[in-house]
N, C-alpha and C positions, 0 to 999 in steps of 0.2 A: 916400467914406470919412469925410471931415471932417464933412460934414453929418450923417450917420447917427450918428457918434460923439458929436456935440454933444448929441444927445437920449438916446442909449443907452449912453454910455461907450465906451471904446476897443474897436472891433469890427473888427479887420483882415480878417476872413473875408467881409465883405459885398461886397467887390469884388476882382477879380483884375487882373493886369497892372500891379501897383504897382511903383514903384522898389524895389530891393533893401533900401534903408534903411528903408522903410516896411512890410517884411514880404513883399516880392515874391519871386518864385522865380528862381533862377539859370537862364538859358537860355530864359526866357519870350520874349525878344525874337526869337530864332531859331526858336522852337518850331514855328510853323505851316509855315515853309519847310522845316524839317528833317523834319517829318511828310510833306510833299510828296515829299521825297527818298525816305524809307523806303517810302512807298506805291508810288512809281514803281518802285523796286527790286523790291518784291514782285510787282508786276504783270508787269514784264519777265521776271522769273525764271520765272513761269508759262509764258512763251512761249519759254523757253530763251535769253533775251537778258540783257544787263546794261546798266547805265548807259553804260559805256565803249563807244564806237563808235556810239552813237545820236546823231541830230541833233535838237536841241530848239529850239522856238520858244516864247518866253514873252511873253504879253500882260500888261503891268502890271509895273512895276519899283519898286513900293513895298516895304513891309516884307516881304511874303510872296514876291513875285517876285524881289527882289534876293537874299534869303537862299537861295531855291531855286536860283537861277542860280549863286551862289557855291558851294553844296554839290554841285550836279551837276557843275560845272566841276572841282572838286577830285577827283571820282570818275571823271573822264575823259570825261564827256559833252561833246559839241560843241554849244555854243549858237550858232545861226546867225542868229537875229533876236530882237530885243526891242523893246518899245514902252512908252511911258508917256504921260502927259498932254501932254508937250512934243513928242512925235514918235515915229518908228519908225526903227530902223536894222537893217542886214543885212550879214553877211559870211559867204559860203558856206564859207569856210575855217575859220570859227569866230571868235567875238568874244573878245577878251582881257578876261575878266571882271574881274580885279583892276584893270586900267586903267580899265574902264568904271565900276567902283564909285568909284574916285578921282575920275573926271570928274563923276559924278552928285553927289558930295559937294560939289564945288566949284561946279557950275553948276545944281544942283537939277533935273537932267533928263538924258535920254539924247541930246537934240538937240545936234548939233554935235560928237559924238564922232568923232575922226579915224580910229579903227581900223575904221570900217564905213561903208557907204553909206547915205544917207538914203533912206527909202522912204515910200510913202503909208501912213499909220496904218491906214486901212481895209483894207489888204491883208494885214496882219500874220497874221490867222487863216488865210489862204489860202496862206501860204508853204510851200514844199516842206520837209517834215521827217518824222521818225519819230514824235516825241512833241510834241503841242501842249499847252501849259499856259496856259489862261486864268486869270490871277491878278489880274483887275481888277474887272470889272463883271458883273452878272447879265444874262442874256438876250442875250449877244453872239453866240451861235451859234444861228441861227434858220433858218426855211425859205428865206429869201433866200440865205443863204451856205452852208448845209450841204452841198449838192451839190459845191461847189468846194473843200471842205476836203481836203487831200492827206495829212494825218497818219494814221498807222495806229492811234495811241493818243491819247486825250484825257484828261488828268489835271486834274480840276476843282479848281483851287486857290482860285478865287473861289466865292462862294455863288451857286448856280443859274445858271451861265453858259450852259447848254444848254436851249433851249426843248423842250417835249415833242414838237413837230412835227419839230424838228431831230433829236431822239433817234431817231425812226422812220426818217428818211432815212439817218442814219449807220449804224443797225443793218443796214439793207438793203445798205449799202456794205461791211459787215464791219469798221467802225471800232469799236474797243473803248473804251468810256467808263468811267473810274473816277470814281464819283460823289463830289461835294463832301463829303457827310456822312462819308465815309471819308478821302478824299484830303487834306482840310484840317483834320483833327481833331487834329493835333499841338498846336495852340494850346489847344484845349479840354482836352486831356490834361494839359498843364503847368499850366493854370489850376486844374484839379482838384487837382494836387499842391500848388499854392500854398494853396488853400482848406483842404486837410487839414492842412498845416503850420500855418496860421493858427489853426485850431480847436484 
């Protein structure tokens, strides 16, 4: 924004995700995670289910994963396992998300959280759950692990987390995949609002 404005005059619409003071949009911070919640709700409704009573596993506890966890938790969803770059944790009774958010703020990671057991990060995608939310990296669900995935629904909060080969395997298993282009579009939607407001 600064660089562009230097040459072309103040042009707030050239970039989105700005702080509020610089023409950013309220709610941009939570937007992608909130979009994941709305997309998941819509998907589950199609199958006569709701967020409440479903067990969730979230791979990635950065901006998107942590907001999705917080909002799903508020709606009564039970988050049984989460992971980030520091490690992975599991509590089959459900993780206390407000406490975990406090812990990650203080320690910069999920590792060492007392309200859950530490597990191998590589097994996070294979944990028993109803809804799996990969919210970290691309290509994490592939032909090596697709057969072992226990989730009934996969909501792609990351960009391209499922390889085409894994797609085929999961389809045969009857797993429903909500594609990233829809599932994580909340951020793009609010960026669009910000752009329009700036123009």
